[in-house]
gemmi code that builds the backbone of each chain (N, CA, C; Angstrom):
import gemmi

chains = {
    "A": [
        ("MET", (-13.867, 13.397, -9.371), (-13.410, 12.104, -9.868), (-12.887, 11.253, -8.695)),
        ("GLU", (-13.390, 10.042, -8.594), (-12.985, 9.149, -7.499), (-12.068, 8.050, -8.031)),
        ("PHE", (-11.083, 7.663, -7.202), (-10.170, 6.583, -7.608), (-10.214, 5.450, -6.591)),
        ("ARG", (-9.922, 4.266, -7.104), (-9.799, 3.091, -6.259), (-8.426, 2.502, -6.558)),
        ("ARG", (-7.727, 2.113, -5.499), (-6.378, 1.565, -5.697), (-6.450, 0.053, -5.871)),
        ("GLY", (-5.899, -0.459, -6.955), (-5.875, -1.903, -7.188), (-4.494, -2.460, -6.900)),
        ("PHE", (-4.277, -3.710, -7.275), (-2.959, -4.324, -7.086), (-1.936, -3.676, -8.018)),
        ("PHE", (-0.671, -3.783, -7.670), (0.438, -3.330, -8.510), (0.310, -1.862, -8.910)),
        ("ASN", (-0.060, -1.018, -7.947), (-0.187, 0.425, -8.192), (-1.068, 0.745, -9.395)),
        ("THR", (-2.171, 0.038, -9.478), (-3.166, 0.319, -10.518), (-4.236, 1.218, -9.913)),
        ("LEU", (-4.567, 2.292, -10.604), (-5.530, 3.260, -10.093), (-6.763, 3.251, -10.998)),
        ("LYS", (-7.885, 2.873, -10.435), (-9.109, 2.746, -11.231), (-10.016, 3.923, -10.936)),
        ("SER", (-10.456, 4.592, -12.000), (-11.305, 5.765, -11.829), (-12.767, 5.407, -12.054)),
        ("ASP", (-13.649, 6.123, -11.371), (-15.077, 5.900, -11.618), (-15.495, 6.507, -12.953)),
        ("ALA", (-14.591, 7.251, -13.595), (-14.889, 7.834, -14.910), (-14.596, 6.839, -16.045)),
        ("GLY", (-14.154, 5.642, -15.707), (-14.021, 4.599, -16.729), (-12.632, 4.403, -17.309)),
        ("PHE", (-11.616, 4.936, -16.662), (-10.251, 4.684, -17.144), (-9.405, 4.097, -16.020)),
        ("VAL", (-8.298, 3.469, -16.416), (-7.390, 2.846, -15.451), (-5.976, 3.336, -15.743)),
        ("VAL", (-5.238, 3.679, -14.709), (-3.845, 4.111, -14.871), (-2.951, 3.194, -14.055)),
        ("LYS", (-1.985, 2.572, -14.717), (-0.971, 1.799, -13.984), (0.203, 2.723, -13.739)),
        ("ASP", (0.473, 2.997, -12.490), (1.540, 3.946, -12.139), (2.907, 3.258, -12.192)),
        ("ARG", (3.621, 3.512, -13.268), (4.996, 3.016, -13.412), (5.925, 4.213, -13.544)),
        ("SER", (5.508, 5.329, -12.938), (6.196, 6.598, -13.156), (7.662, 6.557, -12.728)),
        ("ILE", (7.978, 5.755, -11.708), (9.376, 5.638, -11.280), (10.229, 5.088, -12.423)),
        ("ARG", (9.616, 4.269, -13.259), (10.349, 3.719, -14.402), (10.177, 4.585, -15.648)),
        ("GLY", (9.530, 5.748, -15.508), (9.477, 6.710, -16.606), (8.243, 6.651, -17.487)),
        ("PHE", (7.204, 5.954, -17.057), (5.986, 5.925, -17.869), (4.783, 5.528, -17.018)),
        ("VAL", (3.590, 5.754, -17.575), (2.381, 5.171, -16.997), (1.640, 4.464, -18.129)),
        ("GLU", (0.843, 3.485, -17.751), (0.005, 2.833, -18.758), (-1.418, 3.325, -18.539)),
        ("TYR", (-2.009, 3.875, -19.603), (-3.373, 4.411, -19.530), (-4.288, 3.483, -20.296)),
        ("ARG", (-5.391, 3.074, -19.680), (-6.302, 2.163, -20.354), (-7.727, 2.701, -20.307)),
        ("GLU", (-8.363, 2.675, -21.456), (-9.745, 3.137, -21.541), (-10.478, 2.119, -22.406)),
        ("GLY", (-11.322, 1.301, -21.834), (-11.968, 0.228, -22.603), (-10.914, -0.731, -23.121)),
        ("HIS", (-10.908, -0.962, -24.422), (-9.915, -1.877, -25.001), (-8.657, -1.137, -25.445)),
        ("ARG", (-8.661, 0.170, -25.328), (-7.518, 0.948, -25.802), (-6.501, 1.158, -24.674)),
        ("ARG", (-5.233, 1.099, -25.086), (-4.150, 1.192, -24.107), (-3.076, 2.104, -24.673)),
        ("ALA", (-2.497, 2.942, -23.851), (-1.404, 3.813, -24.319), (-0.322, 3.884, -23.245)),
        ("ILE", (0.924, 3.912, -23.701), (2.044, 4.109, -22.792), (2.421, 5.590, -22.868)),
        ("VAL", (2.356, 6.260, -21.733), (2.586, 7.717, -21.711), (3.833, 8.015, -20.859)),
        ("PRO", (4.840, 8.682, -21.447), (6.061, 8.964, -20.672), (5.845, 9.975, -19.549)),
        ("VAL", (6.520, 9.732, -18.440), (6.492, 10.648, -17.292), (7.943, 10.884, -16.894)),
        ("ASP", (8.297, 12.135, -16.687), (9.677, 12.452, -16.330), (9.818, 12.477, -14.802)),
        ("ASN", (10.978, 12.050, -14.322), (11.232, 12.050, -12.878), (12.418, 12.931, -12.544)),
        ("ASP", (12.329, 13.605, -11.429), (13.505, 14.263, -10.888), (13.733, 13.638, -9.520)),
        ("PHE", (14.650, 12.661, -9.476), (14.840, 11.909, -8.237), (15.360, 12.794, -7.116)),
        ("MET", (16.223, 13.738, -7.465), (16.825, 14.588, -6.431), (15.770, 15.494, -5.784)),
        ("GLN", (14.823, 15.964, -6.601), (13.789, 16.834, -6.034), (12.544, 16.034, -5.653)),
        ("GLY", (12.571, 14.720, -5.913), (11.457, 13.859, -5.536), (10.146, 14.256, -6.163)),
        ("ARG", (10.138, 14.385, -7.488), (8.964, 14.924, -8.156), (8.837, 14.320, -9.550)),
        ("ALA", (7.599, 14.096, -9.970), (7.350, 13.622, -11.336), (6.789, 14.771, -12.161)),
        ("TYR", (7.104, 14.747, -13.447), (6.621, 15.800, -14.346), (5.879, 15.177, -15.517)),
        ("LEU", (4.735, 15.743, -15.792), (3.971, 15.309, -16.958), (3.897, 16.501, -17.902)),
        ("SER", (4.356, 16.312, -19.121), (4.389, 17.444, -20.056), (3.070, 17.573, -20.807)),
        ("ARG", (2.587, 18.822, -20.901), (1.356, 19.088, -21.653), (1.517, 18.771, -23.133)),
        ("ALA", (2.773, 18.762, -23.593), (3.030, 18.543, -25.027), (3.169, 17.055, -25.374)),
        ("THR", (3.003, 16.196, -24.384), (3.211, 14.760, -24.618), (2.328, 14.230, -25.745)),
        ("VAL", (2.966, 13.567, -26.691), (2.230, 12.949, -27.792), (1.712, 11.595, -27.298)),
        ("ILE", (0.441, 11.329, -27.548), (-0.134, 10.057, -27.089), (-0.623, 9.263, -28.296)),
        ("LYS", (-0.238, 7.995, -28.323), (-0.713, 7.091, -29.377), (-1.233, 5.822, -28.713)),
        ("TRP", (-2.350, 5.307, -29.237), (-2.848, 4.040, -28.709), (-1.914, 2.921, -29.139)),
        ("ASN", (-1.835, 1.911, -28.308), (-1.052, 0.714, -28.674), (-1.829, -0.110, -29.703)),
        ("PRO", (-1.149, -1.033, -30.431), (-1.838, -1.910, -31.371), (-2.964, -2.683, -30.659)),
        ("PRO", (-4.089, -2.940, -31.305), (-4.356, -2.743, -32.739), (-5.007, -1.399, -33.070)),
        ("HIS", (-4.971, -0.438, -32.154), (-5.656, 0.851, -32.390), (-4.674, 1.959, -32.745)),
        ("GLU", (-3.437, 1.586, -33.122), (-2.391, 2.591, -33.304), (-2.656, 3.569, -34.458)),
        ("THR", (-3.540, 3.189, -35.391), (-3.802, 4.084, -36.528), (-4.882, 5.122, -36.200)),
        ("GLU", (-5.570, 4.950, -35.075), (-6.625, 5.896, -34.693), (-5.998, 7.201, -34.191)),
        ("ALA", (-6.393, 8.289, -34.833), (-5.860, 9.586, -34.381), (-6.570, 9.994, -33.094)),
        ("ILE", (-5.829, 10.615, -32.183), (-6.430, 11.109, -30.937), (-6.609, 12.623, -31.076)),
        ("PRO", (-7.863, 13.096, -31.089), (-8.082, 14.538, -31.224), (-7.445, 15.312, -30.067)),
        ("GLU", (-7.132, 16.589, -30.307), (-6.440, 17.393, -29.301), (-7.182, 17.432, -27.965)),
        ("GLY", (-8.515, 17.577, -28.042), (-9.315, 17.637, -26.810), (-9.186, 16.347, -26.011)),
        ("LYS", (-9.207, 15.236, -26.723), (-9.109, 13.934, -26.060), (-7.717, 13.744, -25.463)),
        ("ARG", (-6.694, 14.200, -26.199), (-5.307, 14.084, -25.711), (-5.153, 14.842, -24.383)),
        ("GLN", (-5.721, 16.068, -24.364), (-5.654, 16.876, -23.128), (-6.406, 16.194, -21.991)),
        ("GLU", (-7.542, 15.573, -22.338), (-8.344, 14.885, -21.321), (-7.565, 13.706, -20.725)),
        ("ILE", (-6.892, 12.951, -21.606), (-6.108, 11.803, -21.133), (-4.994, 12.283, -20.200)),
        ("LEU", (-4.304, 13.357, -20.609), (-3.210, 13.876, -19.766), (-3.741, 14.327, -18.405)),
        ("GLN", (-4.907, 14.986, -18.416), (-5.504, 15.444, -17.151), (-5.894, 14.247, -16.286)),
        ("ASN", (-6.434, 13.204, -16.941), (-6.804, 11.985, -16.189), (-5.576, 11.362, -15.529)),
        ("ILE", (-4.483, 11.299, -16.286), (-3.243, 10.717, -15.745), (-2.728, 11.571, -14.589)),
        ("PHE", (-2.784, 12.880, -14.783), (-2.326, 13.806, -13.739), (-3.121, 13.591, -12.438)),
        ("GLU", (-4.450, 13.487, -12.570), (-5.298, 13.285, -11.385), (-4.986, 11.946, -10.722)),
        ("ALA", (-4.779, 10.918, -11.552), (-4.486, 9.583, -11.009), (-3.165, 9.590, -10.250)),
        ("LEU", (-2.148, 10.231, -10.842), (-0.834, 10.258, -10.185), (-0.870, 11.108, -8.915)),
        ("ARG", (-1.707, 12.143, -8.939), (-1.848, 12.966, -7.735), (-2.485, 12.125, -6.621)),
        ("PHE", (-3.472, 11.327, -7.009), (-4.123, 10.442, -6.036), (-3.138, 9.406, -5.489)),
        ("SER", (-2.215, 8.952, -6.370), (-1.308, 7.865, -5.972), (-0.317, 8.294, -4.893)),
        ("GLY", (-0.153, 9.591, -4.678), (0.572, 10.012, -3.477), (1.831, 10.831, -3.637)),
        ("GLY", (2.612, 10.627, -4.675), (3.865, 11.377, -4.796), (3.630, 12.718, -5.477)),
        ("PRO", (4.558, 13.655, -5.308), (4.415, 14.966, -5.945), (4.446, 14.839, -7.480)),
        ("ILE", (3.548, 15.532, -8.117), (3.462, 15.505, -9.587), (3.156, 16.920, -10.070)),
        ("GLU", (3.756, 17.291, -11.190), (3.565, 18.639, -11.715), (3.308, 18.546, -13.215)),
        ("MET", (2.343, 19.328, -13.689), (2.094, 19.386, -15.139), (2.922, 20.555, -15.674)),
        ("VAL", (3.779, 20.291, -16.651), (4.643, 21.352, -17.177), (4.361, 21.583, -18.656)),
        ("SER", (4.693, 22.788, -19.117), (4.425, 23.133, -20.523), (5.440, 22.487, -21.443)),
    ],
    "B": [
        ("MET", (21.857, -16.080, -15.674), (22.980, -16.754, -15.017), (22.604, -17.193, -13.599)),
        ("LEU", (22.054, -16.201, -12.825), (21.630, -16.506, -11.454), (20.480, -17.498, -11.465)),
        ("CYS", (19.571, -17.276, -12.428), (18.413, -18.155, -12.568), (18.881, -19.571, -12.918)),
        ("ALA", (19.803, -19.670, -13.889), (20.276, -20.975, -14.347), (20.984, -21.718, -13.209)),
        ("THR", (21.823, -20.992, -12.462), (22.539, -21.618, -11.342), (21.552, -22.134, -10.299)),
        ("GLY", (20.567, -21.282, -9.983), (19.545, -21.679, -9.010), (18.742, -22.862, -9.507)),
        ("ALA", (18.416, -22.852, -10.808), (17.619, -23.937, -11.388), (18.380, -25.267, -11.316)),
        ("ILE", (19.677, -25.225, -11.615), (20.496, -26.452, -11.551), (20.555, -26.945, -10.104)),
        ("ALA", (20.755, -26.004, -9.180), (20.806, -26.381, -7.757), (19.473, -26.971, -7.322)),
        ("GLY", (18.368, -26.368, -7.797), (17.031, -26.861, -7.460), (16.825, -28.271, -8.001)),
        ("GLY", (17.225, -28.494, -9.260), (17.099, -29.810, -9.881), (17.909, -30.856, -9.132)),
        ("TYR", (19.114, -30.465, -8.742), (19.997, -31.378, -8.010), (19.392, -31.710, -6.642)),
        ("ALA", (18.855, -30.662, -5.982), (18.242, -30.874, -4.661), (17.066, -31.838, -4.781)),
        ("TYR", (16.266, -31.669, -5.823), (15.110, -32.560, -6.022), (15.590, -33.998, -6.241)),
        ("HIS", (16.629, -34.129, -7.050), (17.187, -35.458, -7.340), (17.634, -36.150, -6.063)),
        ("GLN", (18.243, -35.380, -5.164), (18.748, -35.942, -3.909), (17.617, -36.266, -2.935)),
        ("LEU", (16.591, -35.407, -2.913), (15.546, -35.533, -1.895), (14.436, -36.509, -2.269)),
        ("SER", (14.222, -36.681, -3.561), (13.026, -37.419, -3.969), (13.191, -38.938, -3.930)),
        ("GLY", (14.389, -39.426, -3.747), (14.598, -40.875, -3.745), (14.388, -41.448, -5.135)),
        ("ARG", (13.637, -42.565, -5.203), (13.460, -43.215, -6.509), (12.344, -42.597, -7.334)),
        ("LYS", (11.373, -42.000, -6.636), (10.200, -41.477, -7.354), (10.469, -40.073, -7.892)),
        ("VAL", (11.057, -39.994, -9.052), (11.298, -38.667, -9.641), (10.324, -38.457, -10.799)),
        ("THR", (9.846, -37.230, -10.925), (8.950, -36.894, -12.043), (9.471, -35.646, -12.727)),
        ("ILE", (9.072, -35.499, -13.984), (9.465, -34.290, -14.729), (8.897, -33.059, -14.024)),
        ("GLY", (7.642, -33.179, -13.558), (6.993, -32.061, -12.865), (7.753, -31.661, -11.609)),
        ("GLY", (8.255, -32.656, -10.888), (9.020, -32.370, -9.677), (10.297, -31.623, -9.985)),
        ("TYR", (11.007, -32.104, -11.031), (12.228, -31.403, -11.464), (11.906, -29.955, -11.852)),
        ("ALA", (10.807, -29.805, -12.625), (10.440, -28.457, -13.115), (10.118, -27.532, -11.950)),
        ("ALA", (9.362, -28.050, -10.959), (8.972, -27.208, -9.819), (10.197, -26.796, -9.009)),
        ("PHE", (11.113, -27.736, -8.751), (12.313, -27.419, -7.975), (13.239, -26.496, -8.767)),
        ("ALA", (13.314, -26.726, -10.086), (14.158, -25.846, -10.913), (13.603, -24.430, -10.917)),
        ("ALA", (12.262, -24.305, -11.015), (11.638, -22.972, -11.014), (11.882, -22.278, -9.677)),
        ("ALA", (11.713, -23.051, -8.584), (11.949, -22.472, -7.250), (13.418, -22.073, -7.103)),
        ("GLY", (14.318, -22.915, -7.639), (15.750, -22.606, -7.586), (16.086, -21.362, -8.377)),
        ("CYS", (15.450, -21.227, -9.542), (15.663, -20.036, -10.393), (15.251, -18.778, -9.637)),
        ("LEU", (14.042, -18.823, -9.056), (13.531, -17.665, -8.309), (14.451, -17.339, -7.130)),
        ("GLY", (14.859, -18.392, -6.414), (15.751, -18.202, -5.273), (17.087, -17.613, -5.689)),
        ("GLY", (17.620, -18.125, -6.810), (18.908, -17.640, -7.313), (18.860, -16.162, -7.666)),
        ("VAL", (17.774, -15.771, -8.362), (17.627, -14.367, -8.769), (17.475, -13.479, -7.530)),
        ("THR", (16.627, -13.935, -6.591), (16.386, -13.143, -5.374), (17.667, -12.989, -4.555)),
        ("LEU", (18.379, -14.101, -4.392), (19.621, -14.068, -3.610), (20.659, -13.164, -4.288)),
        ("GLY", (20.807, -13.349, -5.603), (21.774, -12.543, -6.352), (21.450, -11.056, -6.270)),
        ("TRP", (20.155, -10.763, -6.397), (19.697, -9.378, -6.313), (19.999, -8.814, -4.923)),
        ("GLY", (19.677, -9.616, -3.908), (19.925, -9.190, -2.531), (21.394, -8.906, -2.284)),
        ("ILE", (22.251, -9.801, -2.797), (23.700, -9.598, -2.630), (24.130, -8.314, -3.350)),
        ("GLY", (23.581, -8.127, -4.564), (23.905, -6.917, -5.336), (23.531, -5.645, -4.588)),
        ("VAL", (22.326, -5.631, -4.015), (21.860, -4.453, -3.258), (22.766, -4.234, -2.038)),
        ("ALA", (23.105, -5.341, -1.353), (23.945, -5.228, -0.154), (25.322, -4.666, -0.508)),
        ("VAL", (25.912, -5.195, -1.584), (27.246, -4.720, -2.002), (27.184, -3.238, -2.388)),
        ("GLU", (26.140, -2.853, -3.126), (26.017, -1.440, -3.532), (25.815, -0.527, -2.322)),
        ("THR", (25.114, -1.043, -1.311), (24.875, -0.238, -0.106), (26.170, -0.065, 0.682)),
        ("LEU", (26.929, -1.164, 0.804), (28.167, -1.115, 1.605), (29.300, -0.415, 0.859)),
        ("PHE", (29.362, -0.645, -0.463), (30.449, -0.060, -1.270), (29.862, 0.670, -2.483)),
        ("PRO", (29.333, 1.883, -2.269), (28.676, 2.601, -3.366), (29.584, 2.804, -4.585)),
        ("GLY", (30.881, 2.857, -4.350), (31.817, 3.058, -5.456), (31.807, 1.916, -6.462)),
        ("LEU", (31.323, 0.765, -6.027), (31.293, -0.411, -6.916), (30.037, -0.449, -7.791)),
        ("MET", (29.130, 0.515, -7.558), (27.847, 0.515, -8.252), (28.017, 0.483, -9.766)),
        ("LEU", (28.999, 1.214, -10.249), (29.205, 1.285, -11.695), (30.254, 0.287, -12.180)),
        ("GLY", (30.973, -0.290, -11.264), (31.970, -1.285, -11.633), (32.967, -0.782, -12.665)),
        ("GLY", (33.329, 0.489, -12.600), (34.291, 1.065, -13.543), (33.656, 1.485, -14.858)),
        ("GLY", (32.364, 1.250, -15.024), (31.680, 1.628, -16.271), (31.276, 3.094, -16.282)),
        ("GLU", (30.610, 3.480, -17.356), (30.228, 4.875, -17.524), (28.768, 5.081, -17.113)),
        ("ALA", (28.516, 6.212, -16.438), (27.148, 6.509, -16.006), (26.438, 7.348, -17.062)),
        ("GLN", (25.143, 7.124, -17.197), (24.334, 7.942, -18.109), (23.416, 8.831, -17.274)),
        ("LEU", (23.553, 10.136, -17.452), (22.645, 11.079, -16.802), (21.845, 11.771, -17.891)),
        ("TRP", (20.763, 12.427, -17.518), (19.973, 13.156, -18.501), (19.358, 14.382, -17.861)),
        ("VAL", (19.173, 15.383, -18.681), (18.542, 16.614, -18.199), (17.747, 17.230, -19.354)),
        ("GLY", (16.477, 17.505, -19.080), (15.644, 18.141, -20.095), (15.130, 17.216, -21.173)),
        ("VAL", (15.297, 15.923, -20.986), (14.692, 14.936, -21.900), (14.037, 13.848, -21.039)),
        ("GLY", (13.211, 13.040, -21.673), (12.529, 11.979, -20.938), (13.474, 10.831, -20.600)),
        ("ALA", (13.083, 10.064, -19.571), (13.901, 8.927, -19.140), (14.013, 7.864, -20.229)),
        ("SER", (12.990, 7.754, -21.066), (13.010, 6.694, -22.089), (14.123, 6.954, -23.104)),
        ("LEU", (14.350, 8.220, -23.418), (15.439, 8.566, -24.354), (16.796, 8.224, -23.729)),
        ("ALA", (16.921, 8.558, -22.456), (18.184, 8.266, -21.750), (18.415, 6.762, -21.688)),
        ("ARG", (17.321, 6.015, -21.506), (17.429, 4.560, -21.438), (17.924, 4.004, -22.775)),
        ("THR", (17.377, 4.541, -23.867), (17.783, 4.097, -25.205), (19.255, 4.409, -25.443)),
        ("GLU", (19.638, 5.624, -25.066), (21.024, 6.069, -25.229), (21.975, 5.182, -24.410)),
        ("ALA", (21.589, 4.911, -23.174), (22.434, 4.080, -22.297), (22.576, 2.673, -22.858)),
        ("ALA", (21.476, 2.133, -23.364), (21.509, 0.768, -23.910), (22.399, 0.714, -25.154)),
        ("ALA", (22.345, 1.765, -25.972), (23.118, 1.790, -27.221), (24.625, 1.829, -26.950)),
        ("TYR", (25.025, 2.487, -25.868), (26.456, 2.660, -25.601), (26.937, 1.889, -24.362)),
        ("GLY", (26.086, 1.027, -23.815), (26.482, 0.193, -22.676), (26.746, 0.977, -21.399)),
        ("ARG", (25.985, 2.051, -21.203), (26.164, 2.843, -19.971), (25.121, 2.430, -18.928)),
        ("ALA", (25.350, 2.866, -17.707), (24.437, 2.489, -16.619), (23.590, 3.669, -16.174)),
        ("LEU", (22.322, 3.417, -15.985), (21.411, 4.404, -15.406), (21.241, 4.071, -13.925)),
        ("VAL", (20.861, 5.054, -13.149), (20.649, 4.792, -11.725), (19.550, 3.741, -11.547)),
        ("ASN", (18.562, 3.743, -12.457), (17.468, 2.773, -12.356), (17.923, 1.348, -12.638)),
        ("SER", (19.035, 1.213, -13.370), (19.437, -0.133, -13.782), (20.412, -0.791, -12.810)),
        ("THR", (20.775, -0.090, -11.742), (21.620, -0.726, -10.723), (20.754, -1.740, -9.943)),
        ("PHE", (21.391, -2.608, -9.165), (20.614, -3.572, -8.361), (19.634, -2.824, -7.459)),
        ("SER", (20.159, -1.785, -6.773), (19.310, -1.056, -5.823), (18.196, -0.310, -6.551)),
        ("GLY", (18.541, 0.312, -7.688), (17.555, 1.080, -8.453), (16.441, 0.187, -8.965)),
        ("SER", (16.829, -0.977, -9.503), (15.793, -1.866, -10.036), (14.946, -2.447, -8.901)),
        ("ALA", (15.565, -2.643, -7.720), (14.789, -3.149, -6.575), (13.763, -2.103, -6.124)),
        ("ILE", (14.167, -0.832, -6.108), (13.222, 0.230, -5.724), (12.094, 0.306, -6.749)),
        ("GLY", (12.472, 0.259, -8.049), (11.476, 0.318, -9.125), (10.480, -0.825, -9.007)),
        ("LEU", (10.994, -2.020, -8.722), (10.113, -3.185, -8.602), (9.199, -3.042, -7.386)),
        ("ALA", (9.778, -2.585, -6.272), (8.984, -2.430, -5.048), (7.848, -1.425, -5.258)),
        ("GLN", (8.126, -0.368, -6.030), (7.077, 0.622, -6.302), (6.053, 0.058, -7.273)),
        ("THR", (6.529, -0.693, -8.267), (5.626, -1.245, -9.271), (4.623, -2.224, -8.651)),
        ("ILE", (5.109, -3.068, -7.746), (4.185, -4.041, -7.166), (3.431, -3.474, -5.957)),
        ("GLY", (3.660, -2.205, -5.668), (2.853, -1.533, -4.657), (3.351, -1.707, -3.225)),
        ("LEU", (4.606, -2.166, -3.057), (5.134, -2.324, -1.701), (5.467, -0.978, -1.071)),
        ("ILE", (5.890, -0.041, -1.913), (6.224, 1.289, -1.390), (5.538, 2.355, -2.244)),
        ("SER", (5.298, 3.504, -1.654), (4.647, 4.596, -2.374), (5.665, 5.296, -3.278)),
        ("ARG", (5.146, 6.103, -4.189), (6.044, 6.857, -5.075), (6.897, 7.838, -4.270)),
        ("ALA", (6.265, 8.436, -3.231), (7.007, 9.403, -2.412), (8.192, 8.717, -1.720)),
        ("ARG", (7.969, 7.478, -1.214), (9.028, 6.741, -0.545), (10.116, 6.350, -1.561)),
        ("ALA", (9.661, 5.948, -2.759), (10.623, 5.569, -3.800), (11.523, 6.758, -4.142)),
        ("TYR", (10.949, 7.948, -4.176), (11.759, 9.145, -4.454), (12.804, 9.373, -3.358)),
        ("GLU", (12.363, 9.185, -2.111), (13.303, 9.362, -0.986), (14.511, 8.446, -1.159)),
        ("TRP", (14.242, 7.183, -1.461), (15.320, 6.206, -1.595), (16.167, 6.482, -2.830)),
        ("PHE", (15.499, 6.908, -3.907), (16.242, 7.219, -5.125), (17.147, 8.431, -4.936)),
        ("LYS", (16.695, 9.356, -4.098), (17.500, 10.553, -3.868), (18.840, 10.156, -3.262)),
        ("SER", (18.785, 9.304, -2.267), (20.026, 8.883, -1.609), (20.848, 7.999, -2.549)),
        ("LEU", (20.162, 7.152, -3.307), (20.863, 6.278, -4.245), (21.553, 7.093, -5.348)),
        ("SER", (20.845, 8.105, -5.851), (21.408, 8.939, -6.921), (22.689, 9.640, -6.475)),
        ("SER", (22.696, 10.089, -5.205), (23.892, 10.761, -4.690), (25.083, 9.814, -4.723)),
        ("ASN", (24.867, 8.571, -4.269), (25.943, 7.573, -4.281), (26.360, 7.226, -5.706)),
        ("PHE", (25.364, 7.118, -6.577), (25.610, 6.752, -7.972), (26.511, 7.791, -8.633)),
        ("VAL", (26.171, 9.055, -8.429), (26.935, 10.140, -9.051), (28.322, 10.257, -8.426)),
        ("SER", (28.391, 10.125, -7.098), (29.705, 10.292, -6.453), (30.654, 9.144, -6.777)),
        ("GLY", (30.100, 7.991, -7.196), (30.967, 6.867, -7.537), (31.342, 6.822, -9.006)),
        ("ALA", (30.856, 7.801, -9.781), (31.077, 7.765, -11.235), (32.369, 8.488, -11.613)),
        ("GLY", (33.266, 7.775, -12.275), (34.489, 8.423, -12.750), (34.295, 9.012, -14.122)),
        ("SER", (33.325, 8.483, -14.846), (33.071, 8.910, -16.210), (31.556, 8.963, -16.453)),
        ("VAL", (31.116, 10.095, -16.995), (29.677, 10.322, -17.119), (29.342, 10.875, -18.496)),
        ("SER", (28.259, 10.389, -19.072), (27.761, 10.977, -20.313), (26.394, 11.597, -20.019)),
        ("VAL", (26.215, 12.840, -20.422), (24.972, 13.547, -20.108), (24.214, 13.837, -21.397)),
        ("LEU", (22.962, 13.454, -21.412), (22.100, 13.748, -22.560), (21.310, 15.013, -22.247)),
        ("PHE", (21.567, 16.050, -23.030), (20.918, 17.341, -22.819), (19.739, 17.490, -23.764)),
        ("GLY", (18.609, 17.964, -23.256), (17.448, 18.172, -24.103), (16.929, 19.592, -24.018)),
        ("PRO", (15.892, 19.881, -24.788), (15.386, 21.259, -24.875), (14.781, 21.783, -23.572)),
        ("GLU", (14.402, 20.895, -22.660), (13.777, 21.363, -21.422), (14.776, 21.523, -20.273)),
        ("ALA", (16.061, 21.476, -20.608), (17.073, 21.649, -19.555), (17.060, 23.091, -19.054)),
        ("ASP", (17.035, 23.267, -17.750), (17.181, 24.613, -17.187), (17.889, 24.507, -15.831)),
        ("ALA", (18.236, 25.662, -15.291), (19.101, 25.694, -14.098), (18.467, 25.076, -12.859)),
        ("THR", (17.139, 24.853, -12.881), (16.487, 24.300, -11.685), (16.593, 22.768, -11.633)),
        ("LYS", (17.035, 22.162, -12.736), (17.062, 20.696, -12.797), (18.132, 20.128, -11.863)),
        ("ALA", (17.857, 18.901, -11.411), (18.751, 18.253, -10.444), (20.170, 18.121, -10.965)),
        ("PHE", (20.316, 18.012, -12.280), (21.671, 17.872, -12.815), (22.524, 19.065, -12.423)),
        ("PHE", (21.956, 20.266, -12.530), (22.724, 21.481, -12.211), (22.796, 21.730, -10.705)),
        ("THR", (21.709, 21.414, -9.990), (21.688, 21.748, -8.569), (22.436, 20.725, -7.707)),
        ("HIS", (22.445, 19.454, -8.116), (23.045, 18.412, -7.273), (24.176, 17.643, -7.956)),
        ("GLU", (23.898, 17.165, -9.181), (24.822, 16.205, -9.793), (26.103, 16.865, -10.305)),
        ("LEU", (25.957, 17.963, -11.041), (27.138, 18.617, -11.619), (28.140, 19.073, -10.545)),
        ("PRO", (27.680, 19.719, -9.444), (28.654, 20.112, -8.409), (29.456, 18.920, -7.882)),
        ("THR", (28.782, 17.789, -7.670), (29.476, 16.583, -7.171), (30.479, 16.085, -8.199)),
        ("LEU", (30.064, 16.053, -9.470), (30.947, 15.556, -10.538), (32.190, 16.433, -10.663)),
        ("LEU", (31.986, 17.749, -10.595), (33.117, 18.684, -10.718), (34.064, 18.530, -9.532)),
        ("GLN", (33.470, 18.383, -8.359), (34.280, 18.223, -7.139), (35.116, 16.933, -7.208)),
        ("ASP", (34.529, 15.886, -7.778), (35.228, 14.594, -7.862), (36.166, 14.509, -9.072)),
        ("GLY", (36.125, 15.510, -9.930), (36.975, 15.503, -11.126), (36.597, 14.427, -12.131)),
        ("ALA", (35.306, 14.146, -12.235), (34.846, 13.112, -13.170), (34.940, 13.597, -14.620)),
        ("ASN", (35.141, 12.649, -15.544), (35.107, 12.993, -16.973), (33.647, 13.139, -17.392)),
        ("ILE", (33.329, 14.282, -18.007), (31.929, 14.526, -18.385), (31.844, 14.736, -19.888)),
        ("ALA", (31.043, 13.917, -20.554), (30.775, 14.104, -21.983), (29.316, 14.540, -22.128)),
        ("ILE", (29.089, 15.527, -22.981), (27.727, 16.055, -23.144), (27.259, 15.830, -24.581)),
        ("ARG", (26.034, 15.369, -24.721), (25.463, 15.216, -26.054), (24.121, 15.946, -26.060)),
        ("TYR", (23.913, 16.755, -27.085), (22.668, 17.504, -27.179), (21.652, 16.706, -27.993)),
        ("PHE", (20.451, 16.696, -27.496), (19.396, 16.008, -28.239), (18.429, 17.054, -28.790)),
        ("ARG", (18.222, 17.003, -30.111), (17.234, 17.891, -30.737), (16.065, 17.052, -31.219)),
        ("PRO", (14.845, 17.361, -30.724), (13.701, 16.550, -31.144), (13.364, 16.760, -32.629)),
    ],
}
model = gemmi.Model(1)
for chain_id, residues in chains.items():
    chain = gemmi.Chain(chain_id)
    for i, (resn, *xyz) in enumerate(residues, 1):
        res = gemmi.Residue()
        res.name, res.seqid = resn, gemmi.SeqId(i, " ")
        for name, pos in zip(("N", "CA", "C"), xyz):
            atom = gemmi.Atom()
            atom.name, atom.element = name, gemmi.Element(name[0])
            atom.pos, atom.b_iso = gemmi.Position(*pos), 0.0
            res.add_atom(atom)
        chain.add_residue(res)
    model.add_chain(chain)
structure = gemmi.Structure()
structure.add_model(model)
structure.setup_entities()
């Protein structure tokens, strides 16, 4: 998977998704086509590390909020975010 | 407040500089520039004061810490009870903004936050901690923040969060 860095810490993947890295503020914005989701990311400032939980619940923002995200897709989105944040440079860990 | 003061100053400056030919657009442009300048200057002063006098970071208010829960929950809790998060200080918000607009990397932001967090915790006389299910002994609260708080004799209130 290849990434391109855009303005405002936006990471564009050749796989067709975009991640806005706002992890310092506790979240990232994930965009796939017209769908957008805000996904929480935990920070440990003292250890200088971000954590993404495998159990994170993901919901699309309006107007797609009623669409259920299958488990496989949820895992794929989390993995995409993890790869994007790893590309963005700071330490990131996927936790259970 | 800073924006309004800057905007008034900008409007006044335009009034003085433009002579007889004044336009609504001119007032608006100078007011907008004044607003931006006011916010930037105020922010800069805030960061400078926090850097020189870390004890003033909380201004006598209560700090909100969290362990084992997400930052968004801590933010909600802090907003509900008027507490301050490290991210909401002048310096914290400046680091967050610098990272958001891509001026600094996440790794650099962590470096700066690490030093800021130490000052934030050491200047706190009163702290409320939100505990969550993922709290464990490796978290920064136990390894860094709690020892400092205990050493400083800070008042610590703990609230457990159950999802």
